[in-house]
MDTraj code that builds the backbone (N, CA, C; nanometers):
import mdtraj as md
import numpy as np

residues = "LEU ASP PHE ARG GLU LEU VAL LEU GLN ASP THR GLY ILE ASP ILE LEU LYS HIS LYS ASN VAL LYS GLU LEU GLU ASP GLU LEU LYS GLU LYS HIS ILE ALA LEU ASP VAL PRO LYS GLY VAL GLY HIS GLY LYS LEU ILE ASP GLU LEU TYR LYS THR TYR SER ARG LYS LYS ILE THR GLY PRO ALA PHE LEU LEU HIS HIS PRO THR VAL LEU SER PRO LEU ALA LYS GLN SER GLU LYS ASP PRO ARG VAL VAL GLU ARG PHE GLN LEU LEU LEU CYS GLY PHE GLU VAL MET ASN GLY PHE SER GLU LEU ASN ASP PRO VAL GLU GLN LYS ASN ARG PHE LEU ASP GLN VAL GLU ALA ARG LYS THR GLY ASP THR GLU ALA HIS GLU MET ASP GLN ASP TYR ILE ASP ALA LEU GLU PHE GLY MET PRO PRO ALA ALA GLY LEU GLY MET GLY ILE GLU ARG MET MET ALA LEU LEU CYS ASN GLN SER SER VAL ARG ASP VAL VAL LEU PHE PRO LEU PHE ARG PRO LYS ASN ASN ALA SER GLU ASP ALA SER".split()
xyz = np.array([
    [-6.7353, -2.8380, 5.4617],
    [-6.6549, -2.8260, 5.3010],
    [-6.8392, -2.9321, 5.2338],
    [-6.8242, -2.8433, 5.0891],
    [-6.9072, -2.9125, 5.0079],
    [-6.7864, -2.9872, 4.9118],
    [-6.8442, -3.0757, 4.8423],
    [-6.6975, -3.1408, 4.7527],
    [-6.7122, -3.0533, 4.6283],
    [-6.8542, -2.9796, 4.5794],
    [-6.9354, -2.9746, 4.4459],
    [-6.7860, -2.8360, 4.4480],
    [-6.8946, -2.7620, 4.5814],
    [-6.8662, -2.6460, 4.5870],
    [-6.6091, -2.5907, 4.6227],
    [-6.6548, -2.6932, 4.6528],
    [-6.4527, -2.6539, 4.7264],
    [-6.3666, -2.6709, 4.5899],
    [-6.4369, -2.8246, 4.5103],
    [-6.3278, -2.8185, 4.3277],
    [-6.3767, -2.6343, 4.2687],
    [-6.4866, -2.6587, 4.2589],
    [-6.5247, -2.5749, 4.1955],
    [-6.4637, -2.4021, 4.2157],
    [-6.4900, -2.3935, 4.3645],
    [-6.3858, -2.2774, 4.3701],
    [-6.2612, -2.2974, 4.3496],
    [-6.2068, -2.3794, 4.3725],
    [-6.0442, -2.4038, 4.3380],
    [-6.0354, -2.4323, 4.1455],
    [-6.0248, -2.4571, 4.0946],
    [-6.0689, -2.5449, 3.9589],
    [-6.1628, -2.4392, 3.8378],
    [-6.2517, -2.4123, 3.9367],
    [-6.3532, -2.3605, 3.7962],
    [-6.4417, -2.4001, 3.7470],
    [-6.4347, -2.5795, 3.7825],
    [-6.4972, -2.6885, 3.7376],
    [-6.6624, -2.7244, 3.7450],
    [-6.7009, -2.7576, 3.7481],
    [-6.8294, -2.7399, 3.7723],
    [-6.8608, -2.9406, 3.8029],
    [-6.7794, -3.0165, 3.8809],
    [-6.8015, -3.1785, 3.8439],
    [-6.9563, -3.2549, 3.8269],
    [-7.0671, -3.1820, 3.9315],
    [-7.1246, -3.2988, 3.8886],
    [-7.2607, -3.2114, 3.7609],
    [-7.1739, -3.1405, 3.6840],
    [-7.2566, -3.0665, 3.5266],
    [-7.1892, -3.2284, 3.4162],
    [-7.0797, -3.2790, 3.4217],
    [-7.0467, -3.4056, 3.3574],
    [-7.0931, -3.5012, 3.3513],
    [-7.1476, -3.5860, 3.2875],
    [-7.2350, -3.6925, 3.2955],
    [-7.1246, -3.7828, 3.2045],
    [-6.9754, -3.7524, 3.1612],
    [-6.9162, -3.8942, 3.1350],
    [-6.7665, -3.8925, 3.1554],
    [-6.6817, -3.9646, 3.0909],
    [-6.5641, -3.9004, 3.1605],
    [-6.5068, -3.8529, 3.0675],
    [-6.5870, -3.7739, 2.9104],
    [-6.5565, -3.7308, 2.8149],
    [-6.5334, -3.6055, 2.8290],
    [-6.6595, -3.5592, 2.8532],
    [-6.7319, -3.4368, 2.9282],
    [-6.6010, -3.3580, 2.9996],
    [-6.5491, -3.4374, 3.1030],
    [-6.5156, -3.3906, 3.1992],
    [-6.3719, -3.3205, 3.1194],
    [-6.2990, -3.4502, 3.0441],
    [-6.1330, -3.4263, 3.0088],
    [-6.1588, -3.3435, 2.8738],
    [-6.2704, -3.3332, 2.8520],
    [-6.2504, -3.1800, 2.7394],
    [-6.2701, -3.0322, 2.8031],
    [-6.3506, -3.0205, 2.8893],
    [-6.3174, -2.9042, 2.9873],
    [-6.2088, -2.8891, 3.0446],
    [-6.1531, -3.0232, 3.0865],
    [-6.0509, -3.0053, 3.1915],
    [-5.8972, -2.9235, 3.0274],
    [-5.8840, -2.9997, 2.9325],
    [-5.8438, -2.9297, 2.7854],
    [-5.8403, -2.7521, 2.8081],
    [-5.9751, -2.7806, 2.8444],
    [-6.0272, -2.6471, 2.7832],
    [-5.9384, -2.5377, 2.9184],
    [-5.9677, -2.6087, 3.0020],
    [-5.8974, -2.4784, 3.1550],
    [-5.7022, -2.5221, 3.1425],
    [-5.6655, -2.5562, 3.0920],
    [-5.5276, -2.6811, 3.0449],
    [-5.4974, -2.6856, 3.1816],
    [-5.5950, -2.7888, 3.2609],
    [-5.5784, -2.8515, 3.4111],
    [-5.5427, -3.0065, 3.3702],
    [-5.3746, -3.0144, 3.4012],
    [-5.3292, -3.1641, 3.3755],
    [-5.3090, -3.2441, 3.4987],
    [-5.3868, -3.3648, 3.4475],
    [-5.3886, -3.4195, 3.5769],
    [-5.3143, -3.5710, 3.5497],
    [-5.2114, -3.5883, 3.7024],
    [-5.1594, -3.6866, 3.6892],
    [-5.2304, -3.8555, 3.6715],
    [-5.2987, -3.8329, 3.6193],
    [-5.3579, -4.0087, 3.5785],
    [-5.3243, -4.0957, 3.4380],
    [-5.3155, -4.1962, 3.4945],
    [-5.3004, -4.2976, 3.3397],
    [-5.3919, -4.2746, 3.2293],
    [-5.3889, -4.2635, 3.1023],
    [-5.4794, -4.2556, 2.9969],
    [-5.6266, -4.3687, 3.0577],
    [-5.7237, -4.3292, 2.9898],
    [-5.7734, -4.3989, 3.0283],
    [-5.8957, -4.4588, 3.1494],
    [-5.8629, -4.3348, 3.2382],
    [-5.9015, -4.3690, 3.3537],
    [-6.0493, -4.3102, 3.4126],
    [-6.1306, -4.3380, 3.4902],
    [-6.2434, -4.3062, 3.4761],
    [-6.2979, -4.1479, 3.4755],
    [-6.4277, -4.1842, 3.4787],
    [-6.4817, -4.0303, 3.5080],
    [-6.4641, -4.0413, 3.6929],
    [-6.4794, -4.1015, 3.7727],
    [-6.4756, -4.1105, 3.9086],
    [-6.3042, -4.0669, 3.9396],
    [-6.2128, -4.1507, 3.9042],
    [-6.1083, -4.1235, 3.8854],
    [-6.0272, -4.0036, 3.8982],
    [-6.0503, -3.9324, 3.7666],
    [-6.0464, -3.7799, 3.7314],
    [-6.0988, -3.7074, 3.8055],
    [-6.2310, -3.6943, 3.9276],
    [-6.2837, -3.6284, 3.9777],
    [-6.1936, -3.6210, 4.1492],
    [-6.1742, -3.7699, 4.1562],
    [-6.0680, -3.7972, 4.2588],
    [-5.8916, -3.7200, 4.2791],
    [-5.8492, -3.7322, 4.1910],
    [-5.7760, -3.6877, 4.1650],
    [-5.7477, -3.4827, 4.1047],
    [-5.8350, -3.4043, 4.0463],
    [-5.8869, -3.2305, 4.0518],
    [-5.8857, -3.2685, 4.2048],
    [-6.0079, -3.3053, 4.2934],
    [-6.0216, -3.2553, 4.4278],
    [-5.8714, -3.3231, 4.5116],
    [-5.8299, -3.4167, 4.4833],
    [-5.6271, -3.4138, 4.5681],
    [-5.5347, -3.3403, 4.5389],
    [-5.5915, -3.2746, 4.3941],
    [-5.4691, -3.1694, 4.2994],
    [-5.4873, -3.0462, 4.3643],
    [-5.6548, -3.0348, 4.3717],
    [-5.6341, -2.8530, 4.3579],
    [-5.7356, -2.8213, 4.4908],
    [-5.7307, -2.9355, 4.5608],
    [-5.8184, -2.8604, 4.6709],
    [-5.8208, -2.9172, 4.7574],
    [-5.7921, -3.0533, 4.8267],
    [-5.7717, -3.1141, 4.9536],
    [-5.6290, -3.0497, 5.0116],
    [-5.5193, -2.9803, 4.9392],
    [-5.3842, -2.9538, 5.0228],
    [-5.4427, -2.8097, 5.0738],
    [-5.5459, -2.7630, 5.0343],
    [-5.5452, -2.6337, 5.0918],
    [-5.6767, -2.6342, 5.2028],
    [-5.6795, -2.7061, 5.2177],
    [-5.7765, -2.7283, 5.3920],
    [-5.6860, -2.7529, 5.4590],
    [-5.7298, -2.6404, 5.5598],
    [-5.5833, -2.6028, 5.6546],
    [-5.6383, -2.7043, 5.8216],
    [-5.7453, -2.6305, 5.8268],
    [-5.8337, -2.7110, 5.9793],
    [-5.9051, -2.8051, 6.0326],
    [-5.9439, -2.8395, 6.1062],
    [-6.0122, -2.9804, 6.1253],
    [-6.1590, -2.9504, 5.9741],
    [-6.1852, -3.0310, 5.9188],
    [-6.3226, -2.9883, 5.8134],
    [-6.4238, -3.1155, 5.7627],
    [-6.5206, -3.1412, 5.8015],
    [-6.5832, -3.2429, 5.7222],
    [-6.6400, -3.2319, 5.6017],
    [-6.6095, -3.3205, 5.4836],
    [-6.6059, -3.2661, 5.3872],
    [-6.7615, -3.3871, 5.3286],
    [-6.8435, -3.2809, 5.2439],
    [-6.9668, -3.3359, 5.2853],
    [-7.0242, -3.3709, 5.1093],
    [-7.1202, -3.4558, 5.0288],
    [-7.1715, -3.4280, 4.9272],
    [-7.0876, -3.4944, 4.8287],
    [-7.0172, -3.6038, 4.8368],
    [-6.8840, -3.6658, 4.7478],
    [-6.9857, -3.7095, 4.6032],
    [-6.9549, -3.7281, 4.5074],
    [-7.0657, -3.7351, 4.3774],
    [-7.0778, -3.8888, 4.3538],
    [-7.1769, -3.9308, 4.3412],
    [-7.2283, -4.0822, 4.3602],
    [-7.1321, -4.1492, 4.2733],
    [-7.0240, -4.0934, 4.1646],
    [-6.9277, -4.1925, 4.1009],
    [-6.8195, -4.1993, 4.1788],
    [-6.7946, -4.1690, 4.2733],
    [-6.6597, -4.1198, 4.3702],
    [-6.7562, -4.2963, 4.5118],
    [-6.8395, -4.2884, 4.5229],
    [-6.8739, -4.3727, 4.5965],
    [-7.0026, -4.4758, 4.5290],
    [-6.9863, -4.6296, 4.5554],
    [-7.0282, -4.6727, 4.4733],
    [-7.1136, -4.8123, 4.5630],
    [-7.0547, -4.7365, 4.7051],
    [-7.1614, -4.8711, 4.7627],
    [-7.2408, -4.7433, 4.8912],
    [-7.2503, -4.6354, 4.8861],
    [-7.2951, -4.5187, 4.9439],
    [-7.4626, -4.4930, 4.8448],
    [-7.5242, -4.4968, 5.0144],
    [-7.6929, -4.4694, 4.9006],
    [-7.6332, -4.2793, 4.8760],
    [-7.7676, -4.2664, 4.7853],
    [-7.7913, -4.1123, 4.7477],
    [-7.8599, -4.0328, 4.8106],
    [-7.7588, -3.8990, 4.7549],
    [-7.9076, -3.8574, 4.8554],
    [-8.0622, -3.7889, 4.7735],
    [-8.1198, -3.7990, 4.9016],
    [-8.2468, -3.7484, 4.8466],
    [-8.2991, -3.6444, 4.7748],
    [-8.2312, -3.5474, 4.8328],
    [-8.2221, -3.4088, 4.7596],
    [-8.1776, -3.4019, 4.6150],
    [-8.0607, -3.4963, 4.6642],
    [-7.9866, -3.4456, 4.5032],
    [-7.9487, -3.5615, 4.4768],
    [-7.9708, -3.6389, 4.3771],
    [-7.9456, -3.7886, 4.3278],
    [-7.7598, -3.7690, 4.3573],
    [-7.7404, -3.6669, 4.2864],
    [-7.6059, -3.6546, 4.1662],
    [-7.4784, -3.6774, 4.2978],
    [-7.5274, -3.6925, 4.4160],
    [-7.4088, -3.6503, 4.5651],
    [-7.4911, -3.8305, 4.6220],
    [-7.3888, -3.8580, 4.7200],
    [-7.4007, -3.9360, 4.7922],
    [-7.4002, -3.8965, 4.9426],
    [-7.4583, -4.0261, 5.0658],
    [-7.4833, -3.9645, 5.2364],
    [-7.3228, -4.0401, 5.2637],
    [-7.2525, -3.8958, 5.2437],
    [-7.0684, -3.9678, 5.2866],
    [-7.0337, -3.8598, 5.3243],
    [-6.9658, -3.8863, 5.4432],
    [-6.8074, -3.7194, 5.4994],
    [-6.7190, -3.8654, 5.5438],
    [-6.6222, -3.7036, 5.5407],
    [-6.4338, -3.7566, 5.5996],
    [-6.4569, -3.6358, 5.6589],
    [-6.4029, -3.6232, 5.7348],
    [-6.3011, -3.5725, 5.8726],
    [-6.1697, -3.5903, 5.8037],
    [-6.1310, -3.4325, 5.7712],
    [-5.9834, -3.4014, 5.7457],
    [-5.9782, -3.3283, 5.8571],
    [-5.8042, -3.3267, 5.8717],
    [-5.7177, -3.2647, 5.9515],
    [-5.5863, -3.1804, 5.8698],
    [-5.5904, -3.1007, 5.8566],
    [-5.4479, -3.0587, 5.7372],
    [-5.4363, -3.1364, 5.6034],
    [-5.6128, -3.1167, 5.6188],
    [-5.6130, -3.1801, 5.4716],
    [-5.5687, -3.3250, 5.4003],
    [-5.5773, -3.3791, 5.5325],
    [-5.5190, -3.5205, 5.5314],
    [-5.6710, -3.5992, 5.6052],
    [-5.7104, -3.7020, 5.5761],
    [-5.8420, -3.7923, 5.5018],
    [-5.7952, -3.8323, 5.7113],
    [-5.8543, -3.8538, 5.7762],
    [-5.8600, -3.9712, 5.9174],
    [-5.9863, -4.0426, 5.9115],
    [-6.0812, -3.9997, 5.8609],
    [-6.2234, -4.0901, 5.9069],
    [-6.3017, -4.0461, 5.8044],
    [-6.3769, -4.1644, 5.7502],
    [-6.4424, -4.1375, 5.6297],
    [-6.6051, -4.2804, 5.7277],
    [-6.7438, -4.1860, 5.6553],
    [-6.8065, -4.2851, 5.6985],
    [-6.9373, -4.2501, 5.5767],
    [-7.0357, -4.3273, 5.6071],
    [-7.1223, -4.2802, 5.4820],
    [-7.2321, -4.3879, 5.5112],
    [-7.4029, -4.3928, 5.4445],
    [-7.4978, -4.4720, 5.4461],
    [-7.4732, -4.5415, 5.3691],
    [-7.5151, -4.6826, 5.4513],
    [-7.5294, -4.8209, 5.2681],
    [-7.6041, -4.7573, 5.2387],
    [-7.5883, -4.8216, 5.0668],
    [-7.6748, -4.8558, 4.9470],
    [-7.7492, -4.9484, 4.9598],
    [-7.8821, -4.9803, 5.0219],
    [-7.9267, -5.1437, 5.0174],
    [-8.0527, -5.1378, 4.9435],
    [-8.0206, -5.0390, 4.8096],
    [-8.1112, -5.1100, 4.6928],
    [-8.0359, -5.2036, 4.6068],
    [-8.0886, -5.2995, 4.5992],
    [-8.0357, -5.4696, 4.5033],
    [-7.9982, -5.3878, 4.2938],
    [-8.0963, -5.3173, 4.2842],
    [-8.1226, -5.2829, 4.1097],
    [-7.9692, -5.1798, 4.1216],
    [-8.0096, -5.1054, 4.1791],
    [-7.8415, -4.9435, 4.1618],
    [-7.7545, -5.0166, 4.2108],
    [-7.7578, -5.0762, 4.2721],
    [-7.6149, -5.1496, 4.3363],
    [-7.5862, -5.2321, 4.2716],
    [-7.6797, -5.2792, 4.1868],
    [-7.5678, -5.3492, 4.0263],
    [-7.4933, -5.2554, 3.9655],
    [-7.5972, -5.1772, 3.9299],
    [-7.6418, -5.0937, 3.8185],
    [-7.5036, -5.0072, 3.8458],
    [-7.4315, -4.9814, 3.9687],
    [-7.2724, -4.9013, 4.0133],
    [-7.2128, -5.0379, 4.0229],
    [-7.2434, -5.1345, 4.0237],
    [-7.1409, -5.2839, 3.9844],
    [-7.0781, -5.2205, 3.8199],
    [-7.1994, -5.2257, 3.7757],
    [-7.1735, -5.2706, 3.6259],
    [-7.0910, -5.1379, 3.5966],
    [-7.0919, -4.9743, 3.6505],
    [-7.0248, -4.8876, 3.5768],
    [-6.9015, -4.9357, 3.6660],
    [-6.8639, -5.0427, 3.7501],
    [-6.7396, -4.9310, 3.8034],
    [-6.6664, -5.0653, 3.7053],
    [-6.7715, -5.1905, 3.6717],
    [-6.6445, -5.2853, 3.6049],
    [-6.6700, -5.2430, 3.4102],
    [-6.7007, -5.1249, 3.3835],
    [-6.6955, -5.0283, 3.2534],
    [-6.5411, -4.9699, 3.2975],
    [-6.5271, -4.9110, 3.4149],
    [-6.4046, -4.7695, 3.4478],
    [-6.3266, -4.9146, 3.4614],
    [-6.3442, -5.0068, 3.4845],
    [-6.1844, -5.0275, 3.5285],
    [-6.1418, -5.1113, 3.3841],
    [-6.2578, -5.1695, 3.2943],
    [-6.1957, -5.2193, 3.1508],
    [-6.1057, -5.1140, 3.1055],
    [-6.1780, -4.9841, 3.1352],
    [-6.1079, -4.8657, 3.0628],
    [-5.8982, -4.8632, 3.1446],
    [-5.9275, -4.9310, 3.2556],
    [-5.7653, -4.8762, 3.3115],
    [-5.7812, -4.8380, 3.4594],
    [-5.9508, -4.8063, 3.4922],
    [-5.9164, -4.7864, 3.6405],
    [-5.8834, -4.8974, 3.7094],
    [-5.7802, -4.8947, 3.7798],
    [-5.7784, -5.0625, 3.8266],
    [-5.8212, -5.0221, 3.9682],
    [-5.8450, -4.9457, 4.0056],
    [-5.8834, -4.9253, 4.1826],
    [-6.0623, -4.8940, 4.1869],
    [-6.1453, -4.8821, 4.0491],
    [-6.2380, -4.9160, 4.0378],
    [-6.2662, -5.1333, 4.1420],
    [-6.4282, -5.0791, 4.1187],
    [-6.4640, -5.2679, 4.2325],
    [-6.5040, -5.3467, 4.1117],
    [-6.4830, -5.4453, 4.1573],
    [-6.5389, -5.5528, 4.0617],
    [-6.6757, -5.5906, 4.0697],
    [-6.7535, -5.6366, 3.9903],
    [-6.8669, -5.6998, 4.0323],
    [-6.8716, -5.8221, 4.1329],
    [-6.9830, -5.7619, 4.2451],
    [-7.0231, -5.8649, 4.3367],
    [-7.1364, -5.9159, 4.3443],
    [-7.1541, -6.0502, 4.2680],
    [-7.2793, -6.0822, 4.2642],
    [-7.3154, -6.1533, 4.3657],
    [-7.2564, -6.1807, 4.4794],
    [-7.3079, -6.2217, 4.6286],
    [-7.3289, -6.1409, 4.6931],
    [-7.2679, -6.0409, 4.6944],
    [-7.3672, -5.9147, 4.7309],
    [-7.5184, -5.8557, 4.7190],
    [-7.5156, -5.8888, 4.5504],
    [-7.5917, -5.8052, 4.5511],
    [-7.7364, -5.8959, 4.5225],
    [-7.6778, -6.0452, 4.5154],
    [-7.8189, -6.1916, 4.6070],
    [-7.8371, -6.1222, 4.7530],
    [-7.7557, -6.1354, 4.8744],
    [-7.7713, -6.0518, 4.9601],
    [-7.8742, -5.9578, 4.9946],
    [-7.8237, -5.8624, 4.9670],
    [-7.8872, -5.7137, 4.9033],
    [-8.0415, -5.7399, 4.8589],
    [-8.0728, -5.8867, 4.8257],
    [-8.1969, -5.8816, 4.6971],
    [-8.2777, -5.9503, 4.8566],
    [-8.2325, -6.0232, 4.9527],
    [-8.2614, -6.0672, 5.0537],
    [-8.2912, -5.9109, 5.2077],
    [-8.2851, -5.8189, 5.1453],
    [-8.3270, -5.6905, 5.2513],
    [-8.1951, -5.6859, 5.3195],
    [-8.2301, -5.5681, 5.2919],
    [-8.0656, -5.5028, 5.3987],
    [-8.1865, -5.3591, 5.5150],
    [-8.1882, -5.3768, 5.6050],
    [-8.2299, -5.2168, 5.7433],
    [-8.1280, -5.1335, 5.6618],
    [-8.1739, -4.9930, 5.6559],
    [-8.0751, -4.8990, 5.6679],
    [-7.9940, -4.9045, 5.7276],
    [-7.8419, -4.8813, 5.6914],
    [-7.7019, -4.9130, 5.7660],
    [-7.6105, -4.7757, 5.7780],
    [-7.5264, -4.7938, 5.8011],
    [-7.4332, -4.6793, 5.7935],
    [-7.2860, -4.7032, 5.9309],
    [-7.2045, -4.6644, 5.8734],
    [-7.0472, -4.7200, 5.9080],
    [-6.9858, -4.5940, 5.9052],
    [-6.8587, -4.5599, 5.9744],
    [-6.7855, -4.4869, 5.9666],
    [-6.6151, -4.6070, 6.0082],
    [-6.5665, -4.5570, 5.9636],
    [-6.3970, -4.6349, 5.9595],
    [-6.2971, -4.4830, 6.0124],
    [-6.1889, -4.5704, 6.1158],
    [-6.0947, -4.3916, 6.1413],
    [-6.0104, -4.5064, 6.0999],
    [-5.8945, -4.4457, 6.0311],
    [-5.7689, -4.4733, 6.0446],
    [-5.6682, -4.4244, 6.1422],
    [-5.6383, -4.5442, 6.1890],
    [-5.4915, -4.5782, 6.3117],
    [-5.3751, -4.4458, 6.2446],
    [-5.3156, -4.5861, 6.1060],
    [-5.2086, -4.4773, 6.0728],
    [-5.2259, -4.3941, 6.0182],
    [-5.3073, -4.3392, 5.9692],
    [-5.3550, -4.2047, 5.9342],
    [-5.3212, -4.0905, 6.0244],
    [-5.4189, -4.1071, 6.1398],
    [-5.3339, -4.0238, 6.2604],
    [-5.2077, -3.9983, 6.2711],
    [-5.1971, -4.1332, 6.2555],
    [-4.9819, -4.1464, 6.3212],
    [-4.9428, -4.0844, 6.2398],
    [-4.9832, -4.1022, 6.0863],
    [-4.9117, -4.0241, 5.9952],
    [-4.9282, -3.8579, 5.9958],
    [-5.0212, -3.8201, 6.0938],
    [-5.0237, -3.7204, 6.0793],
    [-4.9503, -3.6240, 6.1930],
    [-4.9840, -3.7191, 6.3048],
    [-4.8699, -3.6826, 6.4529],
    [-4.7532, -3.6429, 6.4427],
    [-4.7027, -3.7642, 6.3487],
    [-4.5500, -3.7364, 6.2869],
    [-4.5422, -3.7062, 6.1871],
    [-4.5888, -3.6443, 6.1550],
    [-4.5402, -3.5116, 6.0257],
    [-4.5253, -3.6178, 5.9049],
    [-4.6180, -3.7312, 5.8355],
    [-4.5480, -3.7544, 5.7569],
    [-4.6366, -3.7638, 5.6792],
    [-4.5886, -3.7207, 5.5476],
    [-4.6779, -3.6904, 5.3802],
    [-4.7522, -3.8314, 5.3480],
    [-4.6988, -3.9741, 5.4056],
    [-4.7831, -4.1050, 5.3280],
    [-4.8444, -4.2318, 5.4528],
    [-4.9211, -4.2498, 5.4763],
    [-4.9474, -4.3346, 5.5671],
    [-4.8306, -4.5062, 5.5880],
    [-4.7960, -4.5369, 5.4268],
    [-4.7327, -4.6009, 5.3904],
    [-4.5758, -4.5799, 5.5171],
    [-4.5197, -4.4587, 5.5523],
    [-4.4147, -4.4565, 5.6505],
    [-4.4343, -4.4597, 5.8214],
    [-4.5646, -4.4646, 5.8266],
    [-4.6177, -4.5226, 5.9705],
    [-4.6440, -4.6485, 5.9969],
    [-4.6760, -4.7418, 5.8753],
    [-4.7611, -4.9036, 5.8751],
    [-4.6378, -4.9449, 5.9386],
    [-4.7257, -5.0079, 6.0306],
    [-4.6009, -5.1148, 6.1843],
    [-4.5605, -5.2438, 6.0905],
    [-4.6180, -5.3104, 6.0290],
    [-4.6209, -5.4279, 5.9801],
    [-4.6173, -5.4534, 5.8142],
    [-4.5524, -5.3490, 5.7389],
    [-4.6052, -5.2915, 5.5949],
    [-4.5742, -5.4776, 5.5245],
    [-4.6781, -5.4630, 5.4096],
    [-4.6847, -5.5454, 5.3495],
    [-4.5508, -5.5750, 5.2691],
    [-4.4635, -5.6888, 5.2340],
    [-4.3606, -5.6791, 5.1380],
    [-4.4254, -5.7795, 5.0181],
    [-4.3045, -5.6938, 4.9272],
    [-4.3380, -5.7202, 4.7842],
    [-4.3292, -5.8326, 4.7679],
    [-4.3409, -5.9460, 4.6682],
    [-4.2971, -6.0580, 4.6384],
    [-4.1594, -6.0455, 4.5377],
    [-4.1353, -6.1447, 4.5595],
    [-4.0024, -6.1370, 4.4425],
    [-4.0889, -6.1320, 4.3029],
    [-3.9540, -6.0905, 4.2024],
    [-3.9983, -6.1026, 4.0557],
    [-4.0198, -6.2162, 3.9769],
    [-3.8842, -6.3048, 4.0483],
    [-3.9448, -6.4270, 4.0020],
    [-3.9290, -6.5046, 4.1034],
    [-4.0133, -6.6176, 4.0866],
    [-4.0479, -6.7083, 4.1975],
    [-3.9370, -6.8425, 4.1672],
    [-3.9044, -6.8852, 4.1241],
    [-3.8252, -6.9621, 4.0395],
    [-3.6986, -6.9442, 4.1343],
    [-3.6743, -6.8672, 4.1567],
    [-3.5774, -6.8042, 4.2482],
    [-3.5353, -6.8907, 4.4051],
    [-3.7055, -6.8253, 4.4780],
    [-3.7311, -6.8722, 4.6320],
    [-3.6788, -7.0710, 4.6128],
    [-3.7438, -7.1090, 4.5466],
    [-3.7473, -7.2462, 4.5312],
    [-3.5829, -7.3048, 4.5295],
    [-3.4868, -7.2807, 4.4892],
    [-3.4026, -7.3276, 4.4946],
    [-3.3074, -7.2661, 4.6088],
])
top = md.Topology()
chain = top.add_chain()
for i, resn in enumerate(residues, 1):
    res = top.add_residue(resn, chain, resSeq=i)
    for name in ("N", "CA", "C"):
        top.add_atom(name, md.element.get_by_symbol(name[0]), res)
traj = md.Trajectory(xyz[None], top)
């Protein structure tokens, strides 16, 4: 499945024609589409929520989702055919992501520019945006051969097999939240 075509089919919005968050927000308002996102989130977060809210749930069988927008994948290499998308895939089973893989971006200049875009998105309220990683940029400047990788979440497979809607429900050793008042721990 093609990411852009899927969202376009389900919402009527061409996510690749918008160059910034303002343009996308304007079209969302025009089409009376409301997303449950905090005010001031970045362009990528809006696209991701649009996909998750209107498209992902409709995927019934096994599918590979391809051609993710570049703004969603700051560490992935851009497609040579269309620089608006990256060389990335997700394996979906019944609308549930079980595997993610992509070609690594190994251009230090492009990677720095993407990190800068992420820093701006973070400033406007996107808490999931990457922070600048200058050490990584420095390492890329020494040279990195073409590389790719994939990750398969065991918890995601367990959630699917146990018919759970959230990965949190099947994590064997979940993280505990710290107490609100650290002074209570000391006494």
